[in-house]
C-alpha positions, 0 to 999 in steps of 0.5 A, a space after each residue: 242945147 236950149 234951156 226952157 225958162 219959167 217966165 211969169 210974165 207969160 202966166 195967165 188964167 185961162 177959163 175953160 168952158 165945160 161942154 155938156 152932153 145929153 142923150 135920151 133913154 127910154 126907160 120903164 118909167 118913161 123917156 129919161 133924158 141923161 146929162 154928163 160933162 164928160 167925166 161925171 152924170 150931171 143931170 137926169 130928167 123924166 120927160 116933161 119934168 118942171 126945169 128939164 136941163 134947168 141946172 146945166 149952165 151951157 146948151 148941151 149938145 146931143 151925144 149918144 156915144 158917151 161911154 158914161 152914158 152906156 154905163 148909166 143906161 146898162 146899170 
């Protein structure tokens, strides 16, 4: 039976970039853009708002099928 050994020389830091997703929601106050990183809601902007999406460090991918967005839209 083979044994696995821990080898520190193989250990290295790996930077994992988050992916950010967005969707638009038609609300009573106008169109709202929601942004998430799949686990957390990370942004919310009204259409035409100054700095719309400006706090997100990466380009957002439009995805209307995120459970987090469904929860936010349905309250």
